C-alpha positions in Angstrom: 88.8 92.1 97.1 92.0 90.2 97.5 94.2 88.3 95.1 95.6 84.8 95.0 98.7 85.3 92.9 101.4 87.6 94.2 101.6 89.7 91.0 97.8 90.3 90.7 97.8 93.4 92.9 100.9 94.8 91.3 99.3 94.5 87.9 96.0 96.0 89.1 97.7 99.1 90.6 99.9 99.6 87.5 97.0 99.3 85.0 94.4 101.2 87.0 93.8 104.7 85.5 94.7 106.7 88.6 95.2 110.3 89.6 98.3 111.9 91.2 97.8 115.2 92.9 101.2 115.8 94.6 104.3 115.5 92.4 107.3 117.9 92.3 109.0 118.5 89.0 112.4 119.2 90.5 112.2 116.1 92.6 111.6 114.0 89.5 114.5 114.7 87.2 115.6 111.6 85.4 119.3 110.8 85.9 119.8 110.3 82.1 118.4 113.7 81.3 120.4 115.2 84.3 123.6 113.8 82.8 122.8 115.3 79.5 122.0 118.7 81.0 125.1 118.7 83.2 127.4 118.3 80.3 126.2 121.5 78.7 125.1 123.7 81.7 128.4 124.1 83.5 127.1 122.5 86.6 129.3 120.5 89.0 127.7 117.1 88.9 128.5 113.4 88.6 129.6 112.3 85.1 128.1 108.8 85.0 124.6 107.4 85.4 125.2 105.6 88.6 126.8 108.6 90.3 124.0 110.9 89.0 121.3 108.6 90.3 123.0 108.4 93.7 123.1 112.2 93.8 119.4 112.6 92.8 117.9 109.9 95.0 117.7 110.9 98.7 118.6 108.4 101.4 115.9 106.0 102.6 116.2 107.8 105.9 117.1 111.5 106.3 117.6 113.4 109.5 114.5 115.6 108.9 112.7 117.6 106.3 115.6 120.0 105.8 118.0 117.1 105.2 115.6 115.7 102.5 115.3 119.0 100.8 119.1 119.0 100.0 118.3 116.4 97.3 116.7 119.2 95.3 119.8 121.4 95.1 121.3 119.6 92.0 118.0 119.4 90.0 117.3 123.1 90.6 120.8 124.0 89.5 120.3 122.0 86.3 116.9 123.4 85.5 117.7 127.1 85.0 116.9 127.6 81.3 113.7 127.2 79.3 114.9 124.2 77.3 115.9 122.2 80.4 112.6 123.0 82.1 110.6 122.1 79.0 112.3 118.8 78.5 112.1 117.8 82.2 108.4 118.5 82.2 107.8 116.6 79.0 109.8 113.6 80.3 108.0 113.5 83.6 104.5 113.6 82.1 105.5 110.8 79.7 106.8 108.7 82.6 103.5 109.2 84.5 101.4 108.4 81.5 103.5 105.2 81.0 102.3 103.9 84.4 98.7 104.7 83.6 98.4 107.9 85.7 95.4 109.4 83.9 95.4 112.8 85.7 98.5 114.6 87.0 99.0 117.7 89.0 102.6 118.7 88.7 104.0 121.4 91.1 107.2 123.3 91.4 108.6 126.6 92.6 109.2 128.8 89.6 111.2 131.4 91.5 113.8 128.8 92.2 114.5 128.6 88.5 115.2 132.3 87.9 118.9 132.4 89.0 120.2 132.7 85.4 117.8 135.3 84.0 114.4 133.7 83.4 111.4 135.5 84.8 108.8 133.7 86.9 106.4 133.8 83.9 109.0 132.4 81.5 109.7 129.5 83.9 105.9 128.8 84.0 105.6 129.0 80.2 108.5 126.6 79.7 107.2 123.9 82.0 103.7 124.3 80.6 105.0 123.9 77.0 106.7 120.6 77.8 103.8 119.3 79.8 101.2 120.2 77.2 103.2 118.6 74.4 103.5 115.3 76.3 99.9 115.4 77.4 98.7 115.8 73.9 100.7 112.8 72.7 99.8 110.5 75.6 96.3 111.4 76.5 97.0 112.2 80.1 95.3 115.2 81.7 97.9 117.6 83.3 97.4 120.6 85.5 100.0 122.8 87.1 100.4 124.0 90.7 102.6 127.0 91.4 104.6 126.7 94.6 105.8 129.6 96.6 108.7 129.0 99.1 108.6 129.9 102.8 112.2 131.1 102.5 111.4 133.6 99.7 110.5 137.2 100.4 107.0 138.6 100.6 107.6 140.5 97.4 108.9 137.5 95.5 105.9 135.4 96.5 103.4 138.1 95.8 104.9 138.4 92.3 104.7 134.7 91.9 101.0 134.6 92.8 100.3 137.3 90.2 102.2 135.3 87.6 100.3 132.2 88.5 97.0 133.9 88.1 98.1 135.2 84.7 99.1 131.7 83.6 95.7 129.9 84.0 95.4 129.5 80.3 98.6 127.5 80.4 97.0 125.0 82.8 97.8 126.6 86.2 95.1 125.7 88.6 96.4 126.2 92.1 98.8 128.1 94.4 100.9 126.2 97.0 103.4 127.0 99.7 106.3 124.7 100.6 109.8 124.8 102.2 111.4 124.5 105.6 108.6 124.7 108.2 111.0 124.8 111.1 112.6 128.0 109.9 109.3 129.6 108.6 106.5 128.0 110.5 103.7 130.5 109.9 101.9 130.3 106.6 99.9 133.5 107.3 103.2 135.4 106.7 102.2 135.0 103.0 98.5 135.8 103.4 98.8 138.5 100.7 100.1 135.9 98.2 97.3 133.5 99.0 94.8 136.3 98.7 96.1 137.3 95.3 95.9 133.7 94.1 92.5 133.0 95.5 90.9 136.2 94.2 92.4 135.5 90.8 90.6 132.2 90.6 93.2 129.7 91.8 92.7 126.9 94.3 94.7 127.1 97.5 96.9 124.3 99.0 100.0 124.3 101.1 102.5 121.9 102.7 102.1 121.3 106.4 103.1 118.8 109.0 106.6 117.9 107.7 107.8 119.5 110.9 106.0 120.6 114.1 103.4 117.9 114.3 99.6 118.3 114.2 99.9 121.9 115.3 101.3 122.8 112.0 98.4 121.1 110.1 96.0 123.1 112.3 97.9 126.3 111.6 97.6 125.5 107.8 93.9 125.7 108.1 94.1 129.4 108.9 94.7 130.1 105.2 91.5 128.2 104.3 93.0 125.7 101.8 91.1 123.2 99.8 93.8 120.6 100.3 96.9 120.2 102.5 100.0 118.6 101.1 101.2 115.8 103.5 99.6 116.5 106.9 99.4 112.9 108.0 100.5 113.9 111.5 97.0 115.3 112.0 96.2 111.7 113.2 97.7 112.7 116.6 94.9 115.3 117.2 91.4 113.7 117.1 89.7 117.1 117.1 91.8 118.2 114.1 90.9 115.1 112.2 87.2 115.8 112.9 87.7 119.4 111.7 89.4 118.3 108.5 86.5 115.9 107.8 83.9 118.5 108.6 85.6 121.1 106.4 86.2 118.5 103.7 89.9 119.4 103.4 91.9 116.5 102.0 95.4 115.5 102.7 97.8 114.6 99.9 99.6 111.7 101.5 103.1 110.6 100.5 104.2 107.6 102.7 107.6 106.9 101.2 108.6 110.6 101.2 107.4 111.1 104.8 109.3 108.0 105.9 112.5 109.5 104.2 112.0 112.8 106.0 111.7 111.0 109.4 108.2 112.3 109.9 107.2 108.7 110.9 109.4 106.2 112.6 109.1 103.8 109.7 106.9 103.0 106.7 104.9 100.6 108.8 103.9 103.5 111.1 102.3 105.6 108.5 98.8 106.4 109.7 96.9 106.1 106.4 94.4 103.5 107.7 93.7 105.4 110.9 93.1 108.7 109.0 90.7 106.9 106.7 88.8 105.4 109.7 88.5 108.9 111.2 86.8 110.1 108.0 89.7 112.4 106.9 89.6 112.8 103.1 93.0 111.4 101.8 94.7 110.7 98.6 97.8 108.7 97.7 100.8 110.3 96.0 104.6 109.9 95.6 105.8 113.5 96.2 108.9 112.9 94.0 109.5 110.3 91.4 113.3 110.3 91.7 114.1 111.8 95.1 111.9 109.2 96.7 112.6 106.6 93.9 109.1 105.4 93.8 106.3 105.3 91.2 102.7 105.8 92.1 101.9 102.2 91.2 104.6 101.1 93.7 103.3 103.4 96.4 99.8 101.8 96.0 101.3 98.3 96.2 103.4 99.2 99.3 100.4 100.6 101.1 98.5 97.4 100.3 101.3 95.0 101.3 103.1 96.9 104.1 100.3 98.8 105.7 97.5 96.2 105.0 95.1 98.5 103.3 92.6 96.4 101.3 92.5 96.7 97.5 89.0 98.1 97.8 90.2 100.9 100.0 93.0 101.7 97.7 90.6 102.0 94.8 88.6 104.3 97.0 91.7 106.5 97.4 91.9 106.8 93.6 88.2 107.8 93.5 88.9 110.4 96.2 91.8 111.7 94.1 89.5 112.5 91.2 87.0 114.1 93.6 89.6 116.5 95.0 91.4 117.2 91.8 91.9 120.9 90.9 90.2 120.4 87.6 87.0 121.5 86.0 84.0 119.4 87.0 83.4 117.9 83.5 87.0 116.6 83.4 86.7 115.1 86.9 83.4 113.3 86.0 84.9 112.0 82.8 88.0 110.6 84.5 86.0 109.1 87.4 83.6 107.4 84.9 86.6 106.0 83.0 87.9 104.5 86.3 84.5 103.0 87.1 84.2 101.6 83.5 87.7 100.1 83.9 86.8 98.5 87.2 83.5 97.2 85.9 85.2 95.4 83.0 87.2 93.5 85.6 84.2 92.7 87.7 85.2 95.1 90.5 
């Protein structure tokens, strides 16, 4: 289905009850809240909204993944106490609900927020409290993904996996690995952490392919994930694409963020259509609301207009998002049915 008026697709993608499976809390700190926090947290930061926004939004084109990750330094410095984490999580959930995201998986690295005395478990509890409060008031379904960092020690990540398993009653559903791939390329370094999480009942995902090409995505499969965060460079290896399809491992794609991190030459080069043609399960996400300065609705619209993906295919990506969500089956069916009902009401 295509549209005659220029704003029809924009309205459709905004109003559609859609899932987002890949969103970082610390990459989504609103500048206004950051200003308020900086005034009372003794953190060196800009003192006006424009300056704060400029500090929190990464350049449209960074040198590489490591360059992009520098944009997280200030948010992490500001989010070092329970109140700040609670408020940031609540605000982000409300922002997503306001653009009709019906299901959200929010991820972050709790160990990054322990510099001023919080334990990993206290960090998880603070974020969960803010997310739960906003979810209850807006109706959005929220689940939490705990992210280990490649740069952290084996002991720190093992401890984090244990804390994540213990927090399942707070909405934690999965365990993730992120960070600088170039410096720490082998995810099997943290096999014990993945094993703790998996045996404790959590789903497994990890970031891959933000450096090192398709070989890094293939390497990620060694930890037997249900999903891979990013991974679009798998398109360069047809046999890898076939394996992802055969193993039903989906890729959480984030075109704007990957363009920023210089993983692709430009937005127009992002291989979403080719991955879809090859049968690789894929979903569409933003990665970071503020660092990438993009909403999920805008990402859908950009893929439609700039990459030429038909509206029907984008609706298909939303369906796939519900299929691969780390949620209980009843919730997934209910949300998928709500999407189908919404589409049927519009004759789609």
